[in-house]
One Martini backbone bead per residue (centre of mass of N, CA, C, O) as a GRO file, in nm:
protein
  143
    1MET     BB    1   0.095   0.037   0.021
    2LYS     BB    2   0.031   0.370  -0.072
    3VAL     BB    3   0.119   0.682   0.095
    4GLY     BB    4  -0.004   0.998   0.137
    5ILE     BB    5   0.157   1.291   0.296
    6GLY     BB    6   0.034   1.586   0.478
    7ALA     BB    7   0.115   1.926   0.597
    8ASP     BB    8   0.117   2.182   0.803
    9HIS     BB    9   0.237   2.355   1.062
   10GLY     BB   10   0.015   2.229   1.267
   11GLY     BB   11   0.121   1.916   1.159
   12TYR     BB   12   0.426   1.866   1.141
   13GLU     BB   13   0.502   1.699   1.402
   14LEU     BB   14   0.304   1.471   1.361
   15LYS     BB   15   0.396   1.383   1.084
   16LEU     BB   16   0.669   1.275   1.181
   17LYS     BB   17   0.542   1.043   1.350
   18ILE     BB   18   0.392   0.905   1.119
   19VAL     BB   19   0.634   0.848   0.944
   20GLU     BB   20   0.772   0.665   1.148
   21TYR     BB   21   0.547   0.453   1.144
   22LEU     BB   22   0.549   0.387   0.839
   23LYS     BB   23   0.837   0.282   0.837
   24SER     BB   24   0.815   0.062   1.068
   25ALA     BB   25   0.555  -0.083   0.906
   26GLY     BB   26   0.627  -0.078   0.578
   27PHE     BB   27   0.535   0.172   0.434
   28GLU     BB   28   0.460   0.330   0.155
   29TYR     BB   29   0.569   0.676   0.094
   30GLU     BB   30   0.466   1.031   0.052
   31ASP     BB   31   0.608   1.343   0.117
   32VAL     BB   32   0.458   1.676   0.048
   33GLY     BB   33   0.439   1.823   0.315
   34THR     BB   34   0.576   2.006   0.511
   35ASN     BB   35   0.927   2.119   0.631
   36SER     BB   36   0.792   2.305   0.861
   37LYS     BB   37   0.676   2.562   1.108
   38GLU     BB   38   0.601   2.745   0.888
   39SER     BB   39   0.377   2.929   0.769
   40CYS     BB   40   0.092   2.782   0.594
   41ASP     BB   41  -0.106   2.630   0.359
   42TYR     BB   42  -0.313   2.345   0.347
   43ASN     BB   43  -0.429   2.318   0.059
   44GLU     BB   44  -0.194   2.204  -0.113
   45PHE     BB   45  -0.150   1.938   0.045
   46ALA     BB   46  -0.439   1.825   0.023
   47LYS     BB   47  -0.466   1.830  -0.282
   48THR     BB   48  -0.226   1.649  -0.353
   49VAL     BB   49  -0.323   1.397  -0.198
   50ALA     BB   50  -0.611   1.371  -0.315
   51GLU     BB   51  -0.526   1.345  -0.613
   52GLY     BB   52  -0.351   1.091  -0.569
   53VAL     BB   53  -0.585   0.912  -0.484
   54ALA     BB   54  -0.779   0.957  -0.731
   55SER     BB   55  -0.551   0.854  -0.943
   56GLY     BB   56  -0.363   0.611  -0.788
   57LYS     BB   57  -0.093   0.685  -0.658
   58TYR     BB   58  -0.258   0.644  -0.403
   59ASP     BB   59  -0.433   0.449  -0.176
   60ARG     BB   60  -0.369   0.665   0.057
   61GLY     BB   61  -0.442   0.942   0.290
   62ILE     BB   62  -0.261   1.189   0.497
   63LEU     BB   63  -0.378   1.459   0.713
   64ILE     BB   64  -0.233   1.761   0.872
   65CYS     BB   65  -0.351   1.990   1.104
   66GLY     BB   66  -0.451   2.151   1.366
   67THR     BB   67  -0.764   2.008   1.332
   68GLY     BB   68  -0.839   1.875   1.026
   69ILE     BB   69  -1.059   2.038   0.883
   70GLY     BB   70  -0.933   2.178   0.632
   71THR     BB   71  -0.826   1.919   0.496
   72ASN     BB   72  -1.092   1.776   0.471
   73ILE     BB   73  -1.236   1.976   0.297
   74GLN     BB   74  -1.035   1.981   0.064
   75ALA     BB   75  -1.034   1.675  -0.003
   76ASN     BB   76  -1.361   1.661  -0.062
   77LYS     BB   77  -1.338   1.816  -0.344
   78VAL     BB   78  -1.235   1.549  -0.458
   79LYS     BB   79  -1.301   1.332  -0.670
   80GLY     BB   80  -1.306   1.018  -0.489
   81VAL     BB   81  -1.313   1.132  -0.209
   82ARG     BB   82  -1.307   0.992   0.140
   83GLY     BB   83  -1.307   1.189   0.399
   84ALA     BB   84  -1.175   1.175   0.745
   85LEU     BB   85  -1.232   1.294   1.067
   86VAL     BB   86  -0.998   1.183   1.324
   87HIS     BB   87  -0.983   1.124   1.711
   88ASP     BB   88  -1.053   0.806   1.715
   89MET     BB   89  -1.061   0.457   1.703
   90PHE     BB   90  -1.354   0.402   1.622
   91SER     BB   91  -1.366   0.594   1.374
   92ALA     BB   92  -1.138   0.459   1.217
   93LYS     BB   93  -1.285   0.192   1.172
   94ALA     BB   94  -1.565   0.283   1.067
   95THR     BB   95  -1.467   0.448   0.813
   96ARG     BB   96  -1.373   0.184   0.676
   97LEU     BB   97  -1.605  -0.023   0.699
   98HIS     BB   98  -1.848   0.190   0.598
   99ASN     BB   99  -1.689   0.427   0.394
  100ASP     BB  100  -1.418   0.383   0.252
  101SER     BB  101  -1.192   0.553   0.335
  102ASN     BB  102  -0.899   0.745   0.178
  103VAL     BB  103  -0.890   0.993   0.392
  104LEU     BB  104  -0.696   1.120   0.658
  105SER     BB  105  -0.774   1.336   0.932
  106MET     BB  106  -0.575   1.543   1.159
  107GLY     BB  107  -0.500   1.704   1.474
  108GLY     BB  108  -0.209   1.840   1.605
  109ARG     BB  109  -0.386   2.009   1.844
  110ILE     BB  110  -0.564   1.756   1.959
  111ILE     BB  111  -0.364   1.514   1.944
  112GLY     BB  112  -0.155   1.265   2.023
  113ASP     BB  113   0.087   1.063   1.909
  114GLU     BB  114  -0.021   0.778   2.001
  115LEU     BB  115  -0.310   0.812   1.900
  116ALA     BB  116  -0.229   0.869   1.602
  117LYS     BB  117  -0.091   0.596   1.556
  118ALA     BB  118  -0.336   0.420   1.616
  119ILE     BB  119  -0.523   0.531   1.408
  120THR     BB  120  -0.350   0.471   1.165
  121GLU     BB  121  -0.333   0.169   1.197
  122ILE     BB  122  -0.632   0.109   1.181
  123TRP     BB  123  -0.690   0.257   0.910
  124LEU     BB  124  -0.477   0.082   0.738
  125THR     BB  125  -0.587  -0.223   0.842
  126THR     BB  126  -0.875  -0.164   0.749
  127GLU     BB  127  -1.134  -0.295   0.585
  128PHE     BB  128  -1.381  -0.302   0.389
  129SER     BB  129  -1.668  -0.484   0.428
  130GLY     BB  130  -1.882  -0.507   0.173
  131ASP     BB  131  -2.147  -0.449   0.241
  132GLU     BB  132  -2.429  -0.365   0.082
  133ARG     BB  133  -2.510  -0.114   0.245
  134HIS     BB  134  -2.232   0.025   0.214
  135LYS     BB  135  -2.213   0.026  -0.087
  136ARG     BB  136  -2.460   0.194  -0.135
  137ARG     BB  137  -2.372   0.449   0.028
  138VAL     BB  138  -2.112   0.504  -0.118
  139SER     BB  139  -2.232   0.541  -0.405
  140LYS     BB  140  -2.394   0.806  -0.314
  141LEU     BB  141  -2.133   0.989  -0.286
  142GLU     BB  142  -2.077   1.001  -0.612
  143SER     BB  143  -2.359   1.167  -0.698
   0.00000   0.00000   0.00000
């Protein structure tokens, strides 16, 4: 699985922790930036990751800004993206099982490193359930 990951200045430090996790767990990934805590706009990083997921360049995407809200809004503007804002482990699993989410957004100023790593692990290792009711609902997201 190839993962695209990006963050703005508010998510930069947490992004570094998630990249460490991705490396240690053996995931292939591409870090699209930012590469510092200097103030920047989340939009470009979110759009780059989301478009990479939609095109098939990445199987999944991870976005981090201060709250996760901005990156999630931006990502969901890209056709084919099913972005989820997640700050707990139950939602990480549910959004994969039920919504087949393909972009995860988290807030670097909202959750701690260990919880974010646990969320990432759950989200990356949980497969879509494939239940008919969930397939039907996900297909309605595309129309």
